[in-house]
C-alpha positions as CSV (number, residue, x, y, z in Angstrom):
1,M,0.0,0.0,0.0
2,I,1.3,3.4,-0.9
3,P,1.6,5.7,2.1
4,R,-0.9,8.6,2.2
5,N,1.8,11.3,2.2
6,I,3.4,9.8,-0.9
7,K,0.1,9.7,-2.7
8,Y,-0.5,13.4,-1.8
9,I,3.0,14.4,-3.1
10,A,2.5,12.5,-6.3
11,F,-0.9,14.3,-6.8
12,L,0.8,17.7,-6.3
13,L,3.5,16.8,-8.9
14,I,1.0,15.8,-11.5
15,A,-1.1,18.9,-10.8
16,Y,2.0,21.1,-11.2
17,I,2.9,19.4,-14.6
18,L,-0.6,19.9,-15.9
19,V,-0.7,23.6,-14.9
20,A,2.8,24.2,-16.4
21,C,1.5,22.8,-19.8
22,T,-1.3,25.3,-20.1
23,E,-1.5,29.0,-20.6
24,N,-4.2,29.3,-18.0
25,K,-3.1,30.8,-14.7
26,P,-3.5,28.4,-11.7
27,I,-6.2,29.0,-9.2
28,I,-4.7,29.7,-5.7
29,P,-7.1,28.3,-3.1
30,C,-8.2,30.5,-0.1
31,L,-8.4,28.5,3.1
32,S,-10.6,31.2,4.7
33,C,-13.1,31.3,1.8
34,E,-16.6,29.9,2.0
35,G,-16.9,26.5,0.4
36,N,-13.1,25.9,0.1
37,T,-12.4,22.2,-0.4
38,T,-8.6,22.3,-0.4
39,P,-7.0,19.6,1.8
40,V,-5.7,21.1,5.0
41,N,-2.7,19.5,6.7
42,P,-3.7,19.2,10.4
43,S,0.0,19.5,11.5
44,T,0.1,23.1,10.1
45,I,-2.9,24.2,12.3
46,V,-1.9,25.6,15.7
47,K,-4.1,24.5,18.6
48,K,-4.9,27.5,20.8
49,V,-6.3,27.6,24.3
50,L,-8.9,29.9,26.0
51,M,-8.6,31.0,29.6
52,E,-11.8,32.7,31.0
53,E,-10.8,34.4,34.2
54,F,-13.2,35.7,36.8
55,T,-12.0,38.8,38.6
56,G,-13.0,42.0,40.3
57,V,-11.7,45.4,41.4
58,R,-12.2,44.5,45.1
59,C,-10.4,41.1,44.8
60,V,-7.1,41.5,46.6
61,N,-5.5,38.5,45.0
62,C,-6.7,39.1,41.5
63,P,-3.7,41.2,40.4
64,Q,-1.5,38.1,41.2
65,A,-3.7,36.1,38.8
66,K,-3.3,38.7,36.2
67,T,0.5,38.5,36.6
68,E,0.2,34.8,36.1
69,I,-1.7,35.2,32.9
70,D,0.9,37.7,31.7
71,N,3.6,35.2,32.4
72,L,1.8,32.4,30.6
73,Q,1.4,34.7,27.5
74,S,5.0,35.6,27.4
75,E,7.0,34.3,24.4
76,S,9.1,32.1,26.6
77,L,5.9,30.1,27.6
78,F,2.7,29.9,25.5
79,G,2.7,33.3,23.7
80,E,-0.1,33.8,21.2
81,D,-1.3,30.2,21.6
82,F,-2.8,31.2,25.0
83,I,-5.8,33.6,24.8
84,A,-7.3,35.2,27.9
85,V,-10.6,36.9,28.7
86,A,-11.2,38.6,32.1
87,Y,-14.9,38.8,33.2
88,H,-15.5,41.2,36.1
89,A,-18.4,39.3,37.8
90,G,-19.4,38.2,41.2
91,F,-19.2,39.9,44.7
92,F,-15.7,41.4,44.3
93,S,-16.5,43.1,41.0
94,R,-18.5,46.0,42.6
95,P,-16.9,49.3,41.6
96,Y,-15.7,51.7,44.2
97,S,-17.6,54.9,44.8
98,D,-14.9,56.9,42.9
99,S,-14.3,54.3,40.2
100,K,-14.5,55.7,36.7
101,N,-15.6,52.4,35.2
102,D,-18.0,49.6,36.0
103,Y,-16.7,46.5,34.2
104,R,-19.6,44.4,35.1
105,T,-22.0,43.2,32.4
106,E,-25.2,41.1,32.4
107,Q,-23.5,38.8,29.9
108,G,-20.5,38.3,32.1
109,D,-22.7,37.5,35.1
110,A,-24.6,34.9,32.9
111,I,-21.4,33.3,31.8
112,L,-20.2,33.1,35.4
113,E,-23.4,31.2,36.3
114,F,-23.1,29.0,33.1
115,L,-19.5,28.0,34.0
116,D,-20.2,27.3,37.7
117,Q,-19.8,29.7,40.6
118,P,-16.3,29.3,42.1
119,I,-15.6,28.9,45.8
120,G,-13.4,32.0,45.7
121,F,-11.9,34.6,43.4
122,P,-9.8,34.8,41.3
123,S,-10.8,31.8,39.4
124,G,-10.3,30.6,35.9
125,V,-11.8,28.1,33.3
126,V,-9.5,26.5,30.8
127,N,-11.2,25.6,27.5
128,R,-14.5,25.2,29.4
129,K,-13.2,21.7,30.4
130,Q,-13.3,19.9,33.7
131,F,-9.9,18.3,34.4
132,S,-9.0,15.3,36.4
133,G,-8.8,16.1,40.1
134,E,-11.0,19.2,39.7
135,D,-14.6,19.3,41.1
136,D,-15.9,21.5,38.4
137,L,-14.8,23.8,35.6
138,Q,-13.6,26.5,37.9
139,I,-9.9,26.4,38.9
140,E,-9.2,28.7,41.9
141,A,-5.5,27.8,42.2
142,F,-4.1,30.1,39.6
143,A,-0.6,28.7,40.0
144,T,-1.9,25.5,38.4
145,W,-3.4,27.2,35.3
146,G,-0.2,26.8,33.3
147,G,-0.2,23.0,33.7
148,F,-3.8,22.7,32.4
149,V,-3.1,25.0,29.5
150,G,-0.1,22.9,28.6
151,Q,-2.2,19.8,28.6
152,E,-4.6,21.3,26.2
153,L,-1.9,22.6,23.9
154,E,-0.7,19.0,23.4
155,E,-4.1,18.1,21.8
156,A,-4.3,18.2,18.0
157,A,-6.4,21.0,16.5
158,V,-9.5,19.8,14.7
159,M,-10.2,23.1,12.9
160,S,-8.7,26.5,12.1
161,L,-10.3,29.8,12.8
162,D,-9.5,32.8,10.5
163,L,-10.6,36.3,11.7
164,E,-10.7,39.5,9.7
165,T,-11.8,42.9,11.0
166,T,-12.7,46.2,9.3
167,Y,-13.3,49.2,11.5
168,N,-14.9,52.5,10.4
169,E,-13.5,55.3,12.6
170,S,-16.2,57.8,11.7
171,N,-19.2,55.8,12.9
172,R,-17.2,53.2,15.0
173,V,-18.8,50.3,13.2
174,L,-16.8,47.1,13.4
175,N,-17.3,44.2,11.0
176,V,-15.8,40.8,11.9
177,S,-15.5,37.9,9.5
178,V,-15.1,34.4,11.0
179,A,-14.1,31.5,8.8
180,I,-14.1,27.9,10.2
181,T,-12.2,25.2,8.4
182,P,-12.4,21.7,10.1
183,T,-9.7,19.1,9.4
184,E,-12.2,16.3,9.8
185,N,-16.0,15.8,9.6
186,I,-17.6,17.0,12.8
187,S,-21.2,16.0,13.6
188,D,-21.4,17.3,17.2
189,A,-23.7,20.3,18.0
190,L,-21.4,23.3,18.2
191,N,-21.7,27.0,18.9
192,L,-19.6,29.9,17.8
193,S,-19.0,32.7,20.3
194,V,-17.5,36.0,19.3
195,L,-16.7,38.7,21.9
196,I,-14.7,41.9,22.4
197,T,-12.1,42.7,25.1
198,E,-10.2,45.9,25.9
199,N,-6.7,46.4,27.3
200,D,-5.1,49.1,29.4
201,I,-8.1,50.5,31.1
202,V,-6.7,52.5,34.1
203,D,-8.8,52.7,37.2
204,V,-9.0,51.7,40.9
205,Q,-8.0,48.1,41.9
206,L,-7.4,46.5,45.3
207,T,-4.0,44.8,45.5
208,P,-2.0,43.0,48.2
209,D,-0.2,46.3,48.7
210,G,-3.5,48.2,49.2
211,R,-5.7,50.2,46.9
212,V,-4.1,51.4,43.6
213,D,-5.8,54.2,41.8
214,N,-4.0,53.9,38.4
215,Y,-4.1,50.1,37.9
216,A,-4.2,49.0,34.3
217,Q,-6.7,46.2,33.6
218,T,-6.2,43.9,30.6
219,H,-8.3,41.4,28.6
220,V,-11.4,43.0,30.1
221,F,-14.6,41.5,28.7
222,R,-16.7,44.2,27.1
223,A,-19.5,42.5,25.3
224,M,-20.6,39.4,23.3
225,I,-21.1,40.1,19.6
226,T,-22.9,36.8,19.2
227,N,-25.5,35.6,21.6
228,T,-24.3,35.3,25.2
229,F,-23.7,31.5,24.9
230,G,-22.8,31.6,21.2
231,N,-24.7,31.1,17.9
232,R,-25.5,27.6,16.8
233,I,-23.4,26.4,13.8
234,D,-26.1,25.2,11.4
235,E,-23.9,24.5,8.4
236,A,-22.4,21.0,8.0
237,L,-18.8,20.9,9.2
238,I,-17.0,18.9,6.5
239,A,-13.3,18.2,6.4
240,N,-11.3,20.9,4.5
241,Q,-14.5,22.9,3.7
242,S,-14.7,26.4,5.1
243,I,-17.8,28.1,6.3
244,S,-17.9,31.8,7.3
245,N,-20.1,34.4,8.9
246,I,-19.8,38.2,9.3
247,Y,-20.9,40.1,12.4
248,S,-21.3,43.8,13.0
249,F,-20.9,45.7,16.2
250,T,-20.8,49.4,17.1
251,L,-18.1,50.4,19.7
252,P,-19.3,52.7,22.5
253,S,-17.6,56.1,22.4
254,D,-15.7,55.5,25.7
255,W,-14.0,52.3,24.4
256,V,-10.5,52.8,22.9
257,A,-10.7,50.9,19.6
258,E,-6.9,50.6,19.4
259,N,-6.9,48.7,22.7
260,C,-9.8,46.3,21.7
261,K,-9.5,42.7,20.5
262,I,-11.9,40.2,19.1
263,V,-11.9,36.7,20.5
264,A,-13.8,33.9,18.7
265,F,-14.1,30.3,19.8
266,V,-16.0,27.2,18.7
267,H,-17.4,25.1,21.6
268,H,-19.7,22.2,22.3
269,A,-23.3,23.2,22.8
270,E,-25.0,20.4,24.6
271,Q,-23.8,18.2,27.5
272,S,-20.1,19.3,27.1
273,K,-19.1,22.9,27.0
274,E,-15.6,22.2,25.8
275,V,-13.8,24.7,23.5
276,L,-12.4,23.1,20.4
277,Q,-10.5,26.1,19.0
278,V,-10.0,29.8,19.7
279,E,-8.5,32.8,17.9
280,E,-7.9,36.4,18.6
281,V,-7.3,39.5,16.4
282,A,-7.0,43.2,17.1
283,V,-9.8,45.5,16.0
284,I,-7.3,47.8,14.4
285,K,-4.3,46.0,13.0
């Protein structure tokens, strides 16, 4: 039997010869285009991991969790393969009387309930997955987050996500294109969630050293662009065939577009909540 990779190389050589013998220009496939059926090599797709952190401005230990996330996102560790979203929800998220911002949202509160109430804050959920030895999705010991992220990064990616953004500065309308290309046929019920975060929002935060008035928050969840728990993917997910959707959102005037990012992730929609793939892109590149 001829190995699969040898057959594929032979196919490419024959295709190249046929193209070279004609005056017609070859068609270059677009992996992020709807209906694309070009074979995708799973080994070239990077598996990325989502961390959903639950935090608050009155949470004294939350700055330490933020530092841990910053360390995990460093190039020496997981870099861009690790994507974080910080929901300000729960008791410790109440703003101070002189806070300039209220980071709380109804959607963030709903997601906290959906992913289980933690025993304490800060807490985090990795790929919406319950790991061996954990009682539920929430992991309060932030020093252990890196180990669970590393476990997930060892898993093979079953799809790629390609994100494109266009932003109109005059009316602050943002358009987001999300293309999903599975590497295998997937029949499970899945949802696509698309949200927006903002970095470098300076305001009051309680820390182990006391209250800090000019603390810079990062990865702050601002809003869901899809439904709170995602939009159902109704199209068939067929290996190597892309599907795409475009979403529009108007940024409020007090959000800094240059500091905002789009996070999109595909996740199970029934018994399991597990995230299969996640991607992030800046609103303004």
